[in-house]
C-alpha positions, 0 to 999 in steps of 0.5 A: 555434413560429417558423412560428406567430409569423410569422403570429400574435402569441404572448406569450413567457410562453405558449411552453412545454409544454402544461399545460391542455386544455379545462379539464383539467390535463395534464402529461408524466411521465418516470419512470426506466426507463419511456417518457414518458407524459402524464396528465390530471386535473380538479383545477383545474376541480374546485377552482374548482367546489367553492369556488363550490359551498359558497356556493350551497346556502344561497342555495337554501335548503339548508345545506352541512351540518356533515357535509360541511363537516367536514374529518375526514369522508372519504366512501368512495363518491360517494353517502352510502351504497353502497345509495342508489337515486335512483329510490326517493328520496321526499324533497320536490320541489325548488323552482325555484331548487334545480332550477337549482342541481341542473342546474348541479351535474350539468353540472359533474359531467358535464364532470368525468367527461369530464375523467377522473373515471371513478370518479363516472361511474355516479353522475352518469349515474343522477342525470342522469335527474332534471334536469327534476324532481329531489327534494331528496334528489337535490340533496343526493346531488349535493352529496355527490359534490362532497364526495367529489371534494373529498377525493379530488381528486388522481386523474389518468388516465395515458396510458401507451404500453406494452402492459398486462400481461395473461395471454392464451391465444393458442392458444385465441384462434387456435383460436376465430378459425379456427372463426369464419372457417369459420362466417362465411367472408364476414365482413370488417371494414368498412375505410374506402376512403379511409383514409391510409397508416398511419404510426407504431407500431401500437396494440392495443385492449382493452375491459372491459365489464359491466352490473348486471342490473335495476339500476334498481329501478323500470324494472328496466333495467340499466346498461352500463359500458365501458372502452376502452383503446389500449395502456394508455391509457384512451380511452373510458369509458361508463356508460348505462342500457340501452334494454330490460328484460332478464329475465336477467343473460345478457341484460343482459351480452349487450346490454352486449357489443353496445354495446361492439362498436359502440364498437369498430367505430367506434373502429377505423374512426376510427383508420384514418381518422387513419392509425393502424395497429391490431395484431390484433383487439380484446381484449374482457373480460367476467365472464359465461361464458355470454355469452363462449361464445355470442359467441366460440365458433362452434358455441355455440347461442344460443337466445334469438332477441331476443338473437341479433339483437345479433350476427346 
């Protein structure tokens, strides 16, 4: 700070530990017996957004109805029901003012997801498909997401430096790695030639990937969901509709795994360019046994040619 004060005017009250970053609330947590870690939340950002929202529906011809205004109403999910599908909504089309309101709400919700509200990532993703021509049902669901956030607004992400407590079969992992090296002897990781010398403690990467097969009831396209961790700190959260229609659960899960692989390659390259050491391979977790076998066991035969392109 002394060096900065030599070149810039710094207010005394602004000197101290950081508590805000790009609209997010950040704080350092020092628990007894645990390493200090940082947390990030969107509480302050959402408080202001929810306060401004409660006056806007009336201006656009929609009431912030009694159910949403009732302090005793506590929604358990972002949408009014877990079975709601925006693509099947047949309510009236929004007026121009309502379209503008819907677009503003989705913009706020998108940034809330960026600030760590992973729990609404899927809902915001599917509603974002109707920014050009939303229906009143879509608008009411967006308002309901804000009600959900109003009730469950104390969530925060913890960026813990410790390794997660996962049960891994290293003997099986080493055996599969040996087979893969024999099957693909020329395969090497793409390393940046001008990367700085790694410094500090190495990080381990863990990725969880899933998809909902044919989740869109109209196009029958699946939704990919990905969580990427460095040690126990969530770094990337991803929810996006797939570009192709897959006729099987295997296909949708395999495509999701390909997207996750691309994110992994990109993140490992980026970390190395920042001089961060990486320990070992990335651990990827999925819940489809056929996908696991076809992508990790060297002698497993992949018969679907259009899916084999994902990795070959």
